[in-house]
N, C-alpha and C positions, 0 to 999 in steps of 0.2 A: 477391481475396476481397471479397465485398460484405457490409457490416455493417448490422445494424439496431441502433438505439440506443433503449434503454428509459429514457426520461426526457429532459427538456430541462434537466437540472441544470447548474449553473455549470461544473463541471469538464468536462462534455461539450462545452459551447459554447466554453470558453476554451482547452481543451487537446486533447481527443480529436478533435473534428471537424477542427481545423487540422492535427493530426498525420496523420490519414488522408488528408487532401487533399494533403499533402506526400509521401505514399507512393505506391506503385503500386496501392493498394487504393482502395475507395470506400465511401461510406455510401449505401445504397439507400433506407433508410426510417428514420423517427424517430417515436416515440410519446410521448404525454403523456395524462394523465387529463383534461387540458384540451385539447380538440380544436383550439381556436383558437390556443392556445399552440404546439401541434405544427405547425400550418400556418405560423405566423409564423416559427418557427425554420427550418423546411424551406425557406421562401422566402429567408430571409437567407443560408443556407448552400448553396443550390441542391441540396437533397436531393429526389430525384424523388418520393417517396411519404411521406405522413404519416398518422398514425392517432390517433384519440381514445381508444384503449385499448391496453394492453400486449398483451392477448390477440389483438387484430387484427393487430398487427405480427408476432406469432409464427406467424401463418398465412400470412404473405407468402412465397410460394415463390421469390421472387427473392433472398432473403438466405441467406448461408452461415453467419453467426455473429452473436452478439449481444454488445453491450457494455452492462454493467449498472452505471450510476452512481447508483443509487437510494440512499436512506438505509440505513444499516447494517442495520437490523432487517428490511429487505425483500430483502437480497441473496440469502439462501438460497432463499426462496420463488421468486423469479423466475429464479434460476440453474437450479433444478430444472425450472421450467416450460419454459425454453428447451431444456434437455436432452431433455425429453419431446417437444419438436418436432424433435429430431434436429439441433439447432444447437450448434456450438462456442460456448464462453462465455469472454469476457474480463470478469471481475467486478472492480470496484473493491475495494480493501482496506477493511476486513477482509472476508474471504469470508463470514463468518457472525457471529452474535451471541455465540457461545461455541464452544469446541472440540468439544463433543458435536454441535452442529449442523453444524459444519464437516466432521466425519467423515462425517456422514450425507449431506451434499451431495457430497463426494468419491466416496463409494460409489455414489450415485445417478448421477453423471456417468460413472463407470466402467462401470456396468451398461448404460448407453445408448451406450457407445462414442463419447463426444464428448470433445473436448479442453477442459480446464478450466485457466484461468490466472488468478492473482490479480494485480491491477494495482499492483504495487510498481515504479513506473517508474524509480526511482533505481537499481535493480539493473542496468539496461541502459545506464547512462551509462558512457562510457569511463573517466571518473575513478574511479568505484566499482571497476571492473574493475582499474584500475591500483593503487588503494589495497590491494586484496586481494592482488595480485601482490607489491607492495612489502612488505607485512607477512609474506607467506609466505617470500619470498626473502631479506629483509634484516633483519627484526626477530628477535631471539632472546629466548626466555623471555617471550612476551607474557603479561602477568599482569593487566591491567586496562584498562578503557576507560570513557569517559563519552560519553553521547549525549543530546541535548536537542532538542526541537521544541516551541516555544511561539509563540503569536501572539494578538493581541487579537480576541476574538469579541464584537462590539458588539450584534448583533441579539438581543434577548431571545426572539424567536420562532423562532430558528434550530433546525432539526431536530437539530443536534448537541447541543442541550440537552435532548433528549427521552429519558427512560429507556425509554419504550415502543418507540423506534426505535433502541435500543442506542447512545445517544449518550455523550458524555463525552470528555474530552481524551485519555485513554489509548487509547480506541478510534479516535478521529479522527486524532490526530497522534502519540500515544505508541507506536502500532504500528510506526512507523518506527525509533525508537531501539531497540525490542525486536528488530526485524528485523536491524538493523545489528550489534547486540551478538551475536546468534546467528551472523551471517555471519562474524565474526572469532573468536569464542570457542567456538562449538559450542552444544550444548544445555545449558541451565541445570539444576541440581539443586535449588536452593532459591531462594525469592523473599521479599522483604520490601518493603512499601510503605506510605506514608501518603498520604492524599488529603484534599482540601478542596473543598467545594461552596459557592462564594462567592455563587451566584445562588439558592440554595435550590431548585434545579431537580430534584434527585434523581439527578444525575450528578456525577462529579468534574469540577471546572474547573481543578484543579491537582493533579498527582501527582508524587511523588518516590519512587523505588524502587531496590532493589539486586537484581541477579541474581547468584547464586553458582554457580560451575562446579566440576566434580569435581576438576580439577587445581589448585584453589586460586585460580583467576582470578575476577574479579568485574567487573560492569558497573554503573555508576550511570546510571539512567534518569530522565528528567524530561520532563513534558509539561504544557501549560497553555493556558488561554484568557484569562488575566488579565495577560499580559505583552506587551511589544513583541516583534516577530518575532525569533526566534533559532532557528537550525537548524544544528547542528554535531555533529561527533563527534571524538574523540581516542583513539587506540590507543597504549597504553604497553607497551614491552618493556624488558628488562634493558639493552639497548644503544641505546635511542632511542625515538622516538615518531613518529606520523603524525597530522596534524590536517587536517580538512576543514571549511570554512565553506560556508554556503548548500548544505547537504549533501544535502537530500532533494528539495525543490522547486527544482531548479537552474535558473538563468536560461537562456533560450534565445537571448537576443540579445547576450550578451557572453561573454568567456572565463571559464572557471572554473579554480580552482587547488587544489592540495594542497601542504602544506608538511610537511617531515620533518626529523628529526635522527637520524642513524644513525652510531654509532661516531665521534661528534664532527664528522661531516660534515653541514652543513645545506644544504637545497635546497628549491626551489620548482619544481613542474612545472605547466605551463599547458596547458589543453585548449581547442581551438577551440569556438566556440558550436555546440551541437547540441540538437536537440529529442528529449529522452529518451522522450517519449510516442511519437514516430514510431518510434524504435528498439524500443520495447515492442510496438507494433502489428506491426512487421515480424517480430519474434521469435515473436509469437503466430501469425501467419499461417504462418510456416515450421514451427512445431511442429505446427499442425493438418494441414499438408500431409504432413509426414514421419511423423507419429505418435509422434515422440520426446517425452518428458516436458518440459514447459517449465521454465525455471529457477525460476520462481515458480509451480509447479504445486500440485496439491491437497495433497500430503503436506507441502510446505513451509508451506502455509497453516494446516494443522492444527497443526504444531509451533509456529508463531508464536502461534496462538490459545491453546495450552496455557500458554505463558509469560504471555500477557496475562491469562488467567483467574487464574493464580496470583498475579500482582501485584494484581489487583482484589480477589480474596478475602482476600489478606493485609491490604490496606488496610481492608477491611470488618471483619475479625476482630482486627486489631492484633497479629498474630503471624507468625512465620516459617513459610512453607509449604514442604513438600517436594514436588517434582514427580515423578510416576511415570515 
């Protein structure tokens, strides 16, 4: 598969381009609204073609699929545009600015018969797969979990602080705790959250919330831009627990671990270094070829956005919300 990349965003340069290079696939073109920037990145990463507009890249007949690492508020627009060009789309999380927009994007891609996948790379890491297996086979009566992703955001001009571009800690990193809570507990029925805007930017810079599930289970969710880096989750059952550190943006250069205690037996499982972005790319290409729904496809993206919307609205209104 030959990819076109819409934007020279940091995640594209630091994670996606090296991941594709390590795979059997290739990046054929990259675009930026700054043509010189596109040229510079293309030269640095030996990308054959570069464009000074996103529209020009979508007209490139040599590419098969598009990777969209643009700011959140632009994901839906350019995913639809790529689908209109008949291109499969791997879009960074979150797929859209809200659930209604996500539903429209999913329907748009379905109508144009293109593969759509949301870029939750942690879902493709062997450790995540093992944690799910361990919870399913060993934990009894799973009733709660906690999940946190926080880091210090120092640049006051960062797009993640822009309400017009669907910024905020919940959208940027809180979407991971929401995703992992749903992965282990299913779909929530109620949500409650509180948020703080320490920068007076118009978006949350810190959020704490609770998702409640129909069987009485609950998940504590936390995200933020005002703390040192922490990314972890812990799943609790009647007979034990599973805990994962460096949970979402897992390191590629060293081993990763999960720890557990089940029926009084404690253990640690270690996983060899792996590039979860490469695994994501390979799964995307496989889904596009086979036509099978991706693990993090459109319906999954919509369900995650519904939970995110509920937490955001709860924080704004100061009350518990029921999800439809």
